[in-house]
KOLLOTI-205688 format. One record per residue (C-alpha): x negated, y, z negated. Coordinates in pm, whole numbers, plus 50000, padded with zeros to 5 digits. Layout:
N
{{X; Y; Z}}
...
END
This chain:
595
{{45589; 80577; 54410}}
{{45699; 80880; 54606}}
{{45748; 80847; 54980}}
{{45614; 81161; 55148}}
{{45785; 81086; 55480}}
{{46123; 81037; 55312}}
{{46081; 81353; 55104}}
{{45999; 81547; 55421}}
{{46304; 81398; 55593}}
{{46538; 81494; 55309}}
{{46394; 81844; 55290}}
{{46435; 81891; 55665}}
{{46798; 81779; 55653}}
{{46865; 82012; 55360}}
{{46693; 82304; 55532}}
{{46898; 82259; 55849}}
{{47228; 82206; 55664}}
{{47455; 82506; 55614}}
{{47672; 82433; 55312}}
{{47927; 82693; 55419}}
{{47989; 82539; 55761}}
{{47994; 82186; 55616}}
{{48248; 82273; 55345}}
{{48455; 82488; 55582}}
{{48498; 82189; 55815}}
{{48704; 82027; 55536}}
{{48836; 82319; 55326}}
{{48987; 82652; 55444}}
{{48778; 82924; 55275}}
{{48819; 83300; 55227}}
{{48531; 83534; 55159}}
{{48520; 83750; 54847}}
{{48190; 83935; 54817}}
{{47905; 83686; 54857}}
{{48130; 83395; 54763}}
{{48388; 83188; 54946}}
{{48701; 83052; 54778}}
{{48952; 82781; 54861}}
{{49174; 82515; 54708}}
{{48969; 82227; 54574}}
{{48973; 81913; 54793}}
{{48904; 81692; 54490}}
{{49215; 81767; 54284}}
{{49562; 81907; 54345}}
{{49593; 82284; 54296}}
{{49782; 82580; 54440}}
{{49557; 82863; 54320}}
{{49201; 82849; 54461}}
{{48938; 82765; 54200}}
{{48682; 82611; 54436}}
{{48386; 82837; 54516}}
{{48092; 82816; 54756}}
{{47788; 83043; 54726}}
{{47584; 83001; 55047}}
{{47290; 83203; 54915}}
{{47243; 82951; 54634}}
{{47339; 82648; 54840}}
{{47590; 82523; 54580}}
{{47964; 82474; 54536}}
{{48163; 82449; 54215}}
{{48527; 82398; 54119}}
{{48632; 82584; 53807}}
{{48937; 82355; 53780}}
{{48804; 81999; 53791}}
{{48437; 82102; 53743}}
{{48299; 81917; 54044}}
{{47983; 82084; 54165}}
{{47663; 82035; 54359}}
{{47480; 82099; 54681}}
{{47578; 82019; 55038}}
{{47492; 81649; 55002}}
{{47691; 81617; 54679}}
{{47990; 81769; 54858}}
{{47961; 81522; 55147}}
{{47924; 81228; 54907}}
{{48242; 81328; 54723}}
{{48454; 81419; 55026}}
{{48349; 81111; 55226}}
{{48341; 80878; 54923}}
{{47986; 80760; 54997}}
{{47664; 80746; 54794}}
{{47439; 81052; 54767}}
{{47175; 80906; 54998}}
{{47438; 80790; 55247}}
{{47559; 81151; 55253}}
{{47208; 81265; 55345}}
{{47195; 81007; 55623}}
{{47540; 81109; 55753}}
{{47434; 81473; 55768}}
{{47105; 81378; 55935}}
{{47296; 81187; 56201}}
{{47514; 81492; 56272}}
{{47202; 81707; 56302}}
{{47024; 81446; 56519}}
{{46742; 81415; 56268}}
{{46595; 81063; 56281}}
{{46556; 80862; 55962}}
{{46188; 80788; 55891}}
{{46097; 80427; 55945}}
{{45929; 80231; 55670}}
{{45726; 79919; 55726}}
{{45967; 79629; 55736}}
{{45913; 79265; 55649}}
{{45927; 78997; 55915}}
{{46253; 78873; 55763}}
{{46410; 79219; 55783}}
{{46294; 79262; 56141}}
{{46445; 78926; 56235}}
{{46775; 79017; 56069}}
{{46790; 79349; 56254}}
{{46722; 79175; 56584}}
{{46996; 78921; 56515}}
{{47246; 79197; 56430}}
{{47155; 79382; 56750}}
{{47194; 79059; 56950}}
{{47537; 78994; 56796}}
{{47659; 79344; 56881}}
{{47526; 79305; 57234}}
{{47688; 78966; 57304}}
{{48020; 79077; 57152}}
{{48017; 79390; 57368}}
{{47955; 79165; 57667}}
{{48250; 78952; 57559}}
{{48474; 79257; 57526}}
{{48387; 79356; 57884}}
{{48436; 78996; 58000}}
{{48784; 78965; 57850}}
{{48885; 79313; 57967}}
{{48771; 79234; 58320}}
{{48962; 78904; 58314}}
{{49278; 79094; 58216}}
{{49255; 79385; 58454}}
{{49059; 79259; 58756}}
{{49130; 78888; 58805}}
{{49431; 78663; 58857}}
{{49350; 78497; 58523}}
{{49485; 78805; 58346}}
{{49830; 78812; 58503}}
{{50000; 78641; 58202}}
{{49831; 78891; 57973}}
{{49936; 79191; 58178}}
{{50294; 79060; 58181}}
{{50281; 79015; 57804}}
{{50159; 79371; 57744}}
{{50412; 79511; 57991}}
{{50689; 79327; 57806}}
{{50580; 79500; 57485}}
{{50566; 79839; 57651}}
{{50186; 79864; 57624}}
{{50070; 80091; 57906}}
{{49746; 80099; 58101}}
{{49616; 80397; 57906}}
{{49641; 80203; 57578}}
{{49490; 79892; 57739}}
{{49190; 80102; 57838}}
{{49168; 80284; 57505}}
{{49146; 79958; 57308}}
{{48969; 79768; 57591}}
{{49230; 79494; 57556}}
{{49156; 79171; 57736}}
{{49256; 78817; 57816}}
{{49085; 78483; 57750}}
{{49141; 78242; 58043}}
{{49304; 77906; 57977}}
{{48970; 77727; 58004}}
{{48730; 77556; 57765}}
{{48416; 77669; 57947}}
{{48482; 77994; 58135}}
{{48310; 78230; 57888}}
{{48048; 77974; 57783}}
{{47935; 77909; 58138}}
{{47936; 78275; 58240}}
{{47728; 78380; 57940}}
{{47478; 78095; 57951}}
{{47415; 78177; 58318}}
{{47330; 78530; 58201}}
{{47073; 78396; 57954}}
{{47280; 78399; 57633}}
{{47177; 78105; 57417}}
{{47425; 77849; 57291}}
{{47309; 77924; 56936}}
{{47390; 78296; 56970}}
{{47731; 78214; 57117}}
{{47806; 77999; 56812}}
{{47677; 78262; 56565}}
{{47895; 78527; 56730}}
{{48206; 78310; 56693}}
{{48276; 78309; 57066}}
{{48235; 77931; 57098}}
{{48291; 77631; 56872}}
{{48082; 77315; 56844}}
{{48254; 77000; 56970}}
{{48356; 76761; 56692}}
{{48264; 76466; 56906}}
{{47954; 76456; 57119}}
{{47738; 76758; 57186}}
{{47789; 77101; 57328}}
{{48032; 77385; 57265}}
{{48359; 77516; 57407}}
{{48532; 77856; 57414}}
{{48704; 77946; 57087}}
{{48959; 78177; 57253}}
{{49177; 78034; 57531}}
{{49498; 78158; 57693}}
{{49531; 78450; 57453}}
{{49546; 78825; 57488}}
{{49228; 78956; 57329}}
{{49194; 79251; 57093}}
{{48836; 79369; 57030}}
{{48774; 79457; 56665}}
{{48525; 79739; 56603}}
{{48373; 79890; 56291}}
{{48431; 80257; 56207}}
{{48137; 80349; 56432}}
{{48300; 80181; 56731}}
{{48066; 79882; 56752}}
{{48235; 79553; 56847}}
{{48212; 79306; 56558}}
{{48476; 79044; 56643}}
{{48802; 78962; 56817}}
{{49160; 78882; 56749}}
{{49339; 78658; 56995}}
{{49721; 78643; 57014}}
{{49926; 78375; 57183}}
{{50197; 78484; 57425}}
{{50457; 78230; 57315}}
{{50559; 78058; 56991}}
{{50258; 77825; 56967}}
{{50030; 77832; 56665}}
{{49822; 77979; 56529}}
{{49991; 78299; 56638}}
{{49673; 78498; 56573}}
{{49319; 78364; 56586}}
{{49039; 78585; 56453}}
{{48665; 78554; 56493}}
{{48500; 78371; 56203}}
{{48303; 78565; 55942}}
{{47955; 78656; 56069}}
{{47667; 78882; 55969}}
{{47862; 79176; 56112}}
{{48226; 79064; 56077}}
{{48371; 79083; 55726}}
{{48747; 79142; 55723}}
{{48737; 79277; 55368}}
{{48527; 79572; 55485}}
{{48696; 79646; 55818}}
{{49007; 79825; 55934}}
{{49123; 79772; 56289}}
{{49150; 80090; 56494}}
{{48977; 80315; 56241}}
{{48708; 80408; 56492}}
{{48977; 80567; 56713}}
{{49202; 80689; 56433}}
{{48956; 80856; 56195}}
{{48961; 81200; 56356}}
{{49341; 81209; 56367}}
{{49356; 81080; 56009}}
{{49131; 81364; 55901}}
{{49340; 81617; 56095}}
{{49672; 81489; 55959}}
{{49528; 81446; 55607}}
{{49685; 81102; 55572}}
{{49645; 80755; 55717}}
{{49921; 80513; 55808}}
{{49820; 80157; 55723}}
{{49989; 79863; 55894}}
{{49935; 79487; 55861}}
{{49835; 79374; 56207}}
{{49655; 79504; 56511}}
{{49962; 79482; 56738}}
{{50142; 79719; 56500}}
{{49852; 79963; 56524}}
{{49834; 79932; 56904}}
{{50210; 79987; 56944}}
{{50207; 80299; 56727}}
{{49907; 80433; 56918}}
{{50090; 80357; 57243}}
{{50384; 80563; 57113}}
{{50158; 80860; 57040}}
{{50100; 80802; 56666}}
{{49724; 80785; 56630}}
{{49640; 80821; 56259}}
{{49694; 80446; 56216}}
{{49470; 80160; 56105}}
{{49544; 79794; 56034}}
{{49421; 79558; 55764}}
{{49382; 79266; 56008}}
{{49671; 79075; 55856}}
{{49476; 78999; 55537}}
{{49528; 79119; 55181}}
{{49434; 79486; 55145}}
{{49100; 79531; 54966}}
{{48942; 79803; 54758}}
{{48663; 79826; 55018}}
{{48920; 79903; 55287}}
{{49086; 80162; 55066}}
{{48759; 80343; 55000}}
{{48687; 80337; 55372}}
{{49017; 80519; 55442}}
{{48952; 80770; 55163}}
{{48643; 80888; 55346}}
{{48879; 81052; 55597}}
{{49193; 81151; 55403}}
{{49316; 81150; 55042}}
{{49660; 81004; 55121}}
{{49766; 80661; 55250}}
{{50110; 80570; 55384}}
{{50168; 80194; 55372}}
{{50388; 80060; 55649}}
{{50389; 79684; 55620}}
{{50664; 79459; 55753}}
{{50990; 79508; 55564}}
{{51058; 79135; 55522}}
{{50990; 78962; 55189}}
{{50631; 78871; 55281}}
{{50560; 79229; 55381}}
{{50708; 79366; 55059}}
{{50496; 79129; 54850}}
{{50187; 79231; 55047}}
{{50274; 79597; 54985}}
{{50307; 79540; 54610}}
{{49968; 79365; 54599}}
{{49810; 79646; 54798}}
{{49955; 79915; 54570}}
{{49786; 79749; 54274}}
{{49453; 79775; 54456}}
{{49502; 80138; 54554}}
{{49562; 80257; 54198}}
{{49196; 80186; 54117}}
{{49072; 80435; 54376}}
{{49269; 80750; 54303}}
{{49435; 80765; 54645}}
{{49771; 80939; 54682}}
{{50008; 80672; 54809}}
{{50349; 80657; 54975}}
{{50538; 80368; 55132}}
{{50729; 80382; 55461}}
{{51037; 80161; 55448}}
{{51120; 80032; 55796}}
{{51497; 79965; 55815}}
{{51672; 79649; 55934}}
{{51389; 79420; 55824}}
{{51182; 79519; 56124}}
{{50807; 79556; 56153}}
{{50651; 79886; 56272}}
{{50590; 79745; 56621}}
{{50956; 79649; 56673}}
{{51086; 79974; 56524}}
{{50874; 80212; 56729}}
{{50942; 80023; 57052}}
{{51317; 80038; 56991}}
{{51352; 80385; 56838}}
{{51045; 80577; 56953}}
{{50789; 80813; 56803}}
{{51021; 81076; 56656}}
{{51229; 80820; 56469}}
{{50916; 80666; 56323}}
{{50778; 81002; 56214}}
{{51106; 81069; 56035}}
{{51028; 80762; 55823}}
{{50717; 80942; 55699}}
{{50936; 81229; 55578}}
{{51133; 80994; 55354}}
{{50838; 80778; 55243}}
{{50864; 80661; 54883}}
{{50605; 80758; 54622}}
{{50409; 80467; 54479}}
{{50593; 80445; 54145}}
{{50935; 80478; 54311}}
{{50863; 80193; 54553}}
{{50733; 79967; 54277}}
{{51036; 80040; 54059}}
{{51285; 79968; 54339}}
{{51106; 79644; 54426}}
{{51096; 79518; 54067}}
{{51460; 79604; 53991}}
{{51579; 79447; 54317}}
{{51389; 79124; 54247}}
{{51530; 79058; 53901}}
{{51884; 78978; 53800}}
{{51938; 79270; 53564}}
{{52287; 79140; 53480}}
{{52132; 78874; 53254}}
{{51929; 78915; 52937}}
{{51642; 78709; 53080}}
{{51644; 78920; 53396}}
{{51639; 79243; 53195}}
{{51345; 79121; 52987}}
{{51151; 79005; 53293}}
{{51214; 79334; 53475}}
{{51094; 79533; 53172}}
{{50773; 79327; 53148}}
{{50708; 79377; 53520}}
{{50762; 79753; 53480}}
{{50516; 79800; 53192}}
{{50206; 79824; 53417}}
{{50395; 80068; 53641}}
{{50488; 80290; 53345}}
{{50136; 80267; 53207}}
{{49989; 80386; 53536}}
{{50242; 80669; 53590}}
{{50081; 80985; 53723}}
{{50177; 81195; 53420}}
{{50402; 81205; 53113}}
{{50687; 81371; 53303}}
{{50697; 81090; 53558}}
{{50666; 80829; 53287}}
{{50959; 80975; 53093}}
{{51171; 80988; 53408}}
{{51126; 80617; 53477}}
{{51174; 80521; 53113}}
{{51509; 80700; 53131}}
{{51601; 80516; 53451}}
{{51517; 80180; 53292}}
{{51726; 80269; 52990}}
{{52027; 80333; 53213}}
{{51970; 80043; 53454}}
{{51877; 79771; 53205}}
{{52092; 79891; 52917}}
{{51791; 79865; 52683}}
{{51740; 80125; 52413}}
{{51476; 80382; 52504}}
{{51297; 80328; 52172}}
{{51252; 79957; 52252}}
{{51106; 80039; 52597}}
{{50863; 80287; 52442}}
{{50760; 80034; 52178}}
{{50697; 79768; 52444}}
{{50489; 80021; 52639}}
{{50290; 80107; 52325}}
{{50227; 79736; 52266}}
{{50115; 79698; 52628}}
{{49869; 79987; 52591}}
{{49725; 79835; 52277}}
{{49655; 79486; 52410}}
{{49307; 79379; 52297}}
{{49241; 79185; 52617}}
{{49120; 79446; 52867}}
{{49180; 79204; 53154}}
{{49552; 79236; 53089}}
{{49547; 79611; 53127}}
{{49545; 79790; 53461}}
{{49231; 79987; 53530}}
{{49271; 80362; 53539}}
{{49193; 80530; 53866}}
{{48889; 80760; 53874}}
{{49097; 81062; 53982}}
{{48954; 81411; 53934}}
{{49195; 81632; 53743}}
{{49194; 81993; 53638}}
{{49028; 82003; 53294}}
{{49027; 82296; 53054}}
{{48672; 82304; 52920}}
{{48596; 82463; 52586}}
{{48373; 82758; 52668}}
{{48209; 82997; 52426}}
{{47929; 83251; 52402}}
{{47668; 82983; 52333}}
{{47761; 82774; 52636}}
{{47776; 83082; 52860}}
{{47435; 83190; 52729}}
{{47295; 82847; 52811}}
{{47415; 82869; 53171}}
{{47259; 83213; 53218}}
{{46927; 83084; 53079}}
{{46945; 82786; 53318}}
{{47011; 83017; 53612}}
{{46718; 83244; 53526}}
{{46472; 82955; 53492}}
{{46597; 82798; 53818}}
{{46516; 83124; 53998}}
{{46201; 83200; 53796}}
{{46046; 82884; 53645}}
{{45788; 83083; 53445}}
{{46078; 83212; 53232}}
{{46086; 82880; 53052}}
{{45779; 82988; 52851}}
{{45981; 83272; 52696}}
{{46264; 83031; 52615}}
{{46032; 82771; 52458}}
{{45868; 83037; 52242}}
{{46209; 83106; 52087}}
{{46396; 82775; 52101}}
{{46251; 82420; 52102}}
{{46410; 82242; 52400}}
{{46510; 81947; 52183}}
{{46715; 82189; 51970}}
{{46922; 82335; 52255}}
{{47278; 82341; 52109}}
{{47468; 82201; 52410}}
{{47356; 81848; 52504}}
{{47400; 81885; 52881}}
{{47204; 82213; 52879}}
{{46927; 82039; 52689}}
{{46912; 81771; 52958}}
{{46884; 82031; 53234}}
{{46620; 82241; 53059}}
{{46405; 81940; 52966}}
{{46432; 81830; 53331}}
{{46309; 82175; 53436}}
{{46022; 82157; 53187}}
{{45917; 81816; 53315}}
{{45917; 81939; 53676}}
{{45709; 82246; 53583}}
{{45461; 82037; 53382}}
{{45407; 81809; 53682}}
{{45367; 82106; 53914}}
{{45676; 82019; 54119}}
{{45907; 82282; 54264}}
{{46278; 82274; 54184}}
{{46491; 82117; 54454}}
{{46868; 82092; 54472}}
{{46842; 81752; 54645}}
{{46626; 81612; 54365}}
{{46834; 81771; 54089}}
{{47161; 81630; 54225}}
{{47019; 81278; 54240}}
{{46809; 81282; 53920}}
{{47037; 81462; 53672}}
{{47341; 81298; 53518}}
{{47676; 81378; 53678}}
{{47777; 81620; 53399}}
{{47441; 81795; 53412}}
{{47453; 81829; 53792}}
{{47802; 81983; 53767}}
{{47689; 82224; 53493}}
{{47381; 82330; 53690}}
{{47609; 82401; 53986}}
{{47835; 82615; 53769}}
{{47538; 82809; 53632}}
{{47424; 82893; 53985}}
{{47770; 82973; 54125}}
{{47904; 83200; 53846}}
{{47926; 83566; 53942}}
{{47673; 83790; 53762}}
{{47666; 84065; 54024}}
{{47586; 84414; 53898}}
{{47419; 84300; 53576}}
{{47058; 84343; 53465}}
{{46964; 83978; 53489}}
{{46636; 84001; 53298}}
{{46796; 84184; 53008}}
{{47087; 83939; 53018}}
{{46842; 83648; 53003}}
{{46665; 83792; 52698}}
{{46998; 83853; 52524}}
{{47106; 83495; 52593}}
{{46781; 83353; 52456}}
{{46852; 83547; 52136}}
{{47202; 83394; 52125}}
{{47052; 83046; 52153}}
{{46784; 83126; 51896}}
{{47043; 83255; 51651}}
{{47261; 82946; 51703}}
{{46968; 82713; 51633}}
{{46882; 82914; 51321}}
{{47242; 82901; 51200}}
{{47245; 82524; 51236}}
{{46916; 82498; 51048}}
{{47040; 82738; 50779}}
{{47351; 82529; 50718}}
{{47143; 82212; 50708}}
{{46909; 82362; 50442}}
{{47199; 82497; 50237}}
{{47358; 82154; 50212}}
{{47022; 81999; 50128}}
{{46957; 82256; 49851}}
{{47301; 82190; 49699}}
{{47233; 81817; 49692}}
{{46890; 81861; 49531}}
{{47026; 82101; 49266}}
{{47303; 81855; 49171}}
{{47033; 81590; 49133}}
{{46830; 81825; 48905}}
{{46545; 81821; 49157}}
{{46346; 82143; 49125}}
{{46235; 82128; 49488}}
{{46571; 82281; 49573}}
{{46408; 82622; 49506}}
{{46160; 82569; 49789}}
{{46446; 82474; 50022}}
{{46635; 82786; 49918}}
{{46333; 83002; 49996}}
{{46313; 82853; 50345}}
{{46683; 82907; 50403}}
{{46653; 83268; 50284}}
{{46372; 83327; 50531}}
{{46594; 83196; 50809}}
{{46883; 83415; 50697}}
{{46664; 83725; 50716}}
{{46552; 83635; 51068}}
{{46917; 83588; 51174}}
{{47006; 83926; 51033}}
{{46733; 84079; 51247}}
{{46856; 83923; 51570}}
END
């Protein structure tokens, strides 16, 4: 059932959204006539093939064939769903989302989430105050000073200190009316194993507030200031704290990531804080856990390229290799910063400074190069077993190579390094590609690439017909009088035109927001192309009529060929009805001659 309030909301957001200004905030554009051109943000290109037509409200790339309206652009560039794109744009325009009637359970969940955010924000302020305004924080201030963390960074991250007490936070919060149950659900306190009551989870640790990408506090990381264990203690998983879906520091880094067009990803929050302190602000951290596809997609909302900078020890290298396998599934462009001397980013930047660290980005290794170096350095390629093991480890890397040129380059390197005949390597790769068990094969990344589409007069005619009917829905009657919609030669055009016909039959106006969400991806792209293509200076009505004739003639040609084959089959079977079929085909031929 349609929701009138939601439809009105979407239409208002669309009406107040200027596709040109939205696209231009991500892509440099140059005007040519009534169109704007730039290099496509969805695939790599040097010659602009990406076009925006503000008067139509659509964009289209003639290279990778991505197209759509303003919301489709936001969904692609930010890597979010179509409706999330509408909500993001509404938030920017300060247009409130209409409220639907919510169940009691939903209301209770929303209240609990709000309460958790509130108590964690209180805790952030409590820990920060302990660090900066009380004697309790002196050990913490000494610790940060020893690591070169200045007051500006302490304030930026609202760093804090948890006093060496089992009840300090508990008592302070319960006096302020925070329930023991909420303190437990937030992860700030822990139930006693013996007896009753709770005690503070974090004690005698410097405290790092962890926020989501919107800047809302969702948890904490506590670090000891000596060699005791655990070195780091994180908040437990809660309704709002899920480490798989969070990146530390992203709320502060996202604007710089977008500006720089790449993100630097480190393992821990102290690495991120140290780099920020040194003036490198396009940095986020994966909270010391294995990198996840959710985290990768989160980063891709802000930049297409990720520079991994994990610790350079063996554990860090293994973590990098695992992360690279995850990234391949998302289509991100990846490089790896190799920190020399086995140091972590925190140690390196404190010792060598910002400029030295930025030089590491200039020599960052492409994904395939890093994987190849790691594999070859971790196998004894002097032995036959080592050579065989290295080759097997390299097969997924070769399979996922960006293109044939890169693949051939690394096959040649393996031939030289392993002393294995190139033909054998290629055969092993062919066998790997052909494995019947899909679980053994790496998944291909959904990367948009420039695609040369087969275009002809019939397809061009279909797009012109689509454009005319979009602008003048009554024109569909003329089309239907000449060509049954189920006979439209190009499948995607048939989908679009039947969609139009259904909308007209139900008395509904065409809407780009509805079309982008209700048509298939290919059909939405093709509709965008039809509306963006330049037909300036042409008699559009005459062009429409000519294109309908092209479609009519194509349908007749297909029917003529079908009847000819049928007549031949009937004649070979000595079936006299072939004469009737021939008469029908002759009638069609005469009509084609007249078109």
